[in-house]
MARVEX-250461 format. One record per residue (C-alpha): residue in three letters; x, y, z; chain; residue number from 1. Coordinates in steps of 0.5 Angstrom, whole numbers, always signed. Example, Ala and Ser with C-alpha at 12.3 -4.5 7.8 and 13.67 -1.06 7.14 Angstrom:
BEGIN
> rest,u,v,w,kette,nr
> ala,+25,-9,+16,A,1
> ser,+27,-2,+14,A,2
END
This chain:
BEGIN
> rest,u,v,w,kette,nr
> met,-319,-417,+7,A,1
> ala,-325,-420,+11,A,2
> phe,-329,-414,+11,A,3
> ser,-329,-414,+3,A,4
> ala,-330,-421,+3,A,5
> ala,-336,-420,+8,A,6
> arg,-339,-414,+4,A,7
> ala,-338,-418,-3,A,8
> gln,-342,-424,+1,A,9
> arg,-348,-419,+2,A,10
> arg,-348,-416,-5,A,11
> ala,-348,-423,-8,A,12
> trp,-354,-426,-3,A,13
> asp,-358,-419,-4,A,14
> arg,-358,-420,-11,A,15
> arg,-361,-427,-10,A,16
> ala,-366,-425,-5,A,17
> gly,-371,-424,-10,A,18
> ser,-370,-431,-14,A,19
> trp,-370,-435,-7,A,20
> glu,-376,-432,-5,A,21
> his,-380,-434,-11,A,22
> gly,-378,-442,-11,A,23
> gly,-370,-441,-11,A,24
> ala,-370,-447,-6,A,25
> gln,-376,-451,-8,A,26
> asn,-372,-457,-9,A,27
> leu,-370,-457,-2,A,28
> thr,-377,-458,+1,A,29
> lys,-375,-465,+4,A,30
> val,-369,-462,+7,A,31
> val,-373,-457,+11,A,32
> asp,-378,-462,+13,A,33
> ala,-373,-466,+16,A,34
> val,-369,-460,+19,A,35
> leu,-376,-458,+23,A,36
> glu,-377,-465,+25,A,37
> ala,-370,-466,+28,A,38
> ala,-371,-460,+31,A,39
> ala,-377,-462,+35,A,40
> pro,-379,-455,+37,A,41
> ala,-382,-454,+44,A,42
> pro,-386,-448,+45,A,43
> gly,-383,-442,+49,A,44
> ser,-376,-444,+47,A,45
> ser,-371,-440,+44,A,46
> ala,-367,-442,+37,A,47
> val,-362,-439,+32,A,48
> asp,-363,-440,+25,A,49
> leu,-356,-439,+22,A,50
> gly,-357,-437,+14,A,51
> ala,-364,-436,+15,A,52
> gly,-365,-433,+8,A,53
> thr,-372,-431,+7,A,54
> gly,-375,-436,+13,A,55
> gln,-376,-443,+10,A,56
> val,-374,-445,+17,A,57
> thr,-375,-439,+21,A,58
> leu,-382,-438,+20,A,59
> pro,-385,-445,+21,A,60
> leu,-381,-445,+28,A,61
> ala,-384,-439,+30,A,62
> arg,-391,-441,+28,A,63
> thr,-390,-447,+34,A,64
> gly,-388,-441,+39,A,65
> val,-381,-441,+39,A,66
> arg,-377,-435,+39,A,67
> val,-372,-435,+33,A,68
> ile,-366,-430,+32,A,69
> ala,-366,-431,+24,A,70
> val,-358,-429,+22,A,71
> asp,-356,-428,+15,A,72
> val,-351,-424,+12,A,73
> ser,-356,-421,+7,A,74
> pro,-360,-415,+9,A,75
> glu,-365,-416,+3,A,76
> met,-366,-423,+6,A,77
> ile,-367,-421,+13,A,78
> ser,-372,-415,+10,A,79
> arg,-376,-420,+6,A,80
> leu,-376,-425,+12,A,81
> glu,-379,-420,+17,A,82
> ala,-384,-417,+12,A,83
> lys,-387,-424,+11,A,84
> ala,-387,-425,+19,A,85
> leu,-391,-419,+19,A,86
> gln,-395,-420,+14,A,87
> asp,-397,-427,+16,A,88
> gly,-398,-425,+23,A,89
> val,-392,-429,+26,A,90
> asp,-389,-427,+33,A,91
> gly,-382,-428,+36,A,92
> val,-378,-427,+30,A,93
> glu,-372,-422,+31,A,94
> gly,-367,-421,+25,A,95
> met,-360,-420,+25,A,96
> val,-355,-418,+19,A,97
> ala,-348,-421,+21,A,98
> pro,-343,-426,+17,A,99
> ile,-344,-433,+21,A,100
> glu,-337,-433,+22,A,101
> gln,-337,-427,+26,A,102
> leu,-343,-428,+30,A,103
> arg,-343,-428,+38,A,104
> leu,-348,-430,+43,A,105
> pro,-348,-430,+50,A,106
> ala,-346,-437,+53,A,107
> gly,-352,-442,+55,A,108
> ser,-357,-437,+52,A,109
> val,-361,-441,+47,A,110
> asp,-364,-448,+46,A,111
> leu,-364,-450,+39,A,112
> val,-359,-448,+33,A,113
> val,-361,-450,+26,A,114
> ser,-358,-448,+19,A,115
> asn,-361,-451,+13,A,116
> tyr,-356,-451,+6,A,117
> thr,-352,-445,+9,A,118
> leu,-345,-448,+12,A,119
> his,-342,-451,+6,A,120
> his,-340,-444,+4,A,121
> leu,-336,-443,+10,A,122
> arg,-329,-445,+10,A,123
> asp,-327,-452,+14,A,124
> pro,-324,-449,+20,A,125
> asp,-330,-444,+20,A,126
> lys,-335,-450,+20,A,127
> glu,-331,-453,+26,A,128
> ala,-330,-446,+30,A,129
> leu,-338,-445,+29,A,130
> val,-340,-452,+32,A,131
> his,-335,-450,+38,A,132
> ser,-339,-443,+39,A,133
> val,-345,-447,+38,A,134
> phe,-344,-451,+44,A,135
> glu,-342,-445,+48,A,136
> trp,-349,-442,+46,A,137
> leu,-353,-448,+48,A,138
> arg,-356,-449,+54,A,139
> pro,-356,-456,+57,A,140
> gly,-360,-461,+53,A,141
> gly,-360,-456,+47,A,142
> arg,-359,-459,+40,A,143
> leu,-355,-457,+34,A,144
> val,-359,-459,+27,A,145
> ile,-355,-458,+21,A,146
> gly,-359,-460,+14,A,147
> asp,-354,-459,+8,A,148
> met,-350,-462,+3,A,149
> met,-345,-467,+6,A,150
> phe,-340,-471,+2,A,151
> gly,-333,-471,+1,A,152
> arg,-328,-470,-4,A,153
> gly,-329,-477,-8,A,154
> thr,-326,-482,-3,A,155
> ser,-332,-486,-2,A,156
> gly,-337,-489,-6,A,157
> arg,-342,-485,-4,A,158
> asp,-338,-479,-6,A,159
> arg,-337,-481,-13,A,160
> ala,-344,-483,-14,A,161
> ile,-346,-476,-12,A,162
> ile,-341,-472,-16,A,163
> gly,-342,-477,-22,A,164
> ser,-350,-476,-22,A,165
> lys,-349,-468,-22,A,166
> leu,-344,-468,-28,A,167
> ala,-349,-473,-31,A,168
> val,-354,-468,-31,A,169
> leu,-350,-462,-33,A,170
> ala,-347,-466,-39,A,171
> lys,-355,-467,-42,A,172
> arg,-355,-460,-42,A,173
> gly,-351,-460,-48,A,174
> pro,-345,-454,-49,A,175
> ala,-348,-450,-43,A,176
> gly,-348,-456,-39,A,177
> trp,-341,-457,-41,A,178
> trp,-339,-450,-39,A,179
> arg,-342,-451,-32,A,180
> ile,-338,-457,-31,A,181
> met,-331,-454,-33,A,182
> lys,-333,-448,-28,A,183
> asn,-335,-453,-23,A,184
> val,-329,-457,-23,A,185
> phe,-325,-451,-22,A,186
> arg,-329,-449,-17,A,187
> phe,-329,-456,-13,A,188
> ala,-322,-457,-14,A,189
> leu,-320,-450,-11,A,190
> arg,-326,-450,-6,A,191
> met,-329,-444,-8,A,192
> arg,-336,-442,-6,A,193
> glu,-338,-449,-4,A,194
> arg,-334,-453,+0,A,195
> pro,-338,-459,+3,A,196
> val,-335,-464,+7,A,197
> ser,-337,-471,+9,A,198
> ala,-342,-473,+14,A,199
> gln,-336,-476,+18,A,200
> arg,-332,-470,+18,A,201
> trp,-339,-466,+21,A,202
> thr,-339,-472,+26,A,203
> gly,-332,-471,+28,A,204
> tyr,-333,-463,+29,A,205
> phe,-340,-465,+33,A,206
> glu,-336,-470,+38,A,207
> lys,-330,-466,+39,A,208
> ala,-334,-460,+41,A,209
> gly,-337,-464,+46,A,210
> leu,-344,-465,+43,A,211
> val,-347,-472,+44,A,212
> asp,-352,-477,+41,A,213
> val,-350,-475,+34,A,214
> thr,-354,-478,+29,A,215
> tyr,-354,-477,+21,A,216
> lys,-359,-478,+16,A,217
> glu,-359,-478,+9,A,218
> val,-365,-474,+6,A,219
> val,-365,-473,-2,A,220
> ala,-359,-473,-7,A,221
> glu,-353,-470,-3,A,222
> ala,-357,-467,+2,A,223
> ala,-357,-470,+10,A,224
> val,-359,-468,+17,A,225
> met,-354,-468,+23,A,226
> val,-356,-467,+30,A,227
> gly,-352,-467,+36,A,228
> thr,-354,-465,+43,A,229
> lys,-351,-461,+49,A,230
> pro,-350,-466,+55,A,231
END
């Protein structure tokens, strides 16, 4: 069953690779910038980009002299990323096709782990398990930087404001938007496809894994950046 789910993921993201390449994430520019700023890349260091896509974070990191392992479940995404790196003359990029949940790296092997708008697709236990794994992969002083949707199930004022704004945008689109609302409410209720959790939950995952100096910064709309350091 896990194999079938991973294969379905690969196919879905392979189909999206073209639109992603041509601006599928254009509204996330501020989040990408915030992730890169929080990462504070140091030339000669090593990093892992989880859910690298076509390189929105990987390539800027590599241009600063960081060696980056770009991980994505989609072979097409990685193929496009590697082609862009070659075309732009960017060295130090290694593509890896793998589901994030199954990724295994040597302990103490990297200085930085980043992820941008990817981890909300993971089930909650997989999010927590991943943070524990990242703690093992990092060298002392290494950082985990996550940019993603961070809101909960509507229990806080911020949650309700985010959910309400999303519904309002769709409602203005007429019947097509109303249909999207019905689908999204169903998916949200059953935690299908997108499974965001609150910054408080992410903070708990970070601190339970042993990360320190955990900080959280809202960027735009529902998006925020969480940072933690391995002591």
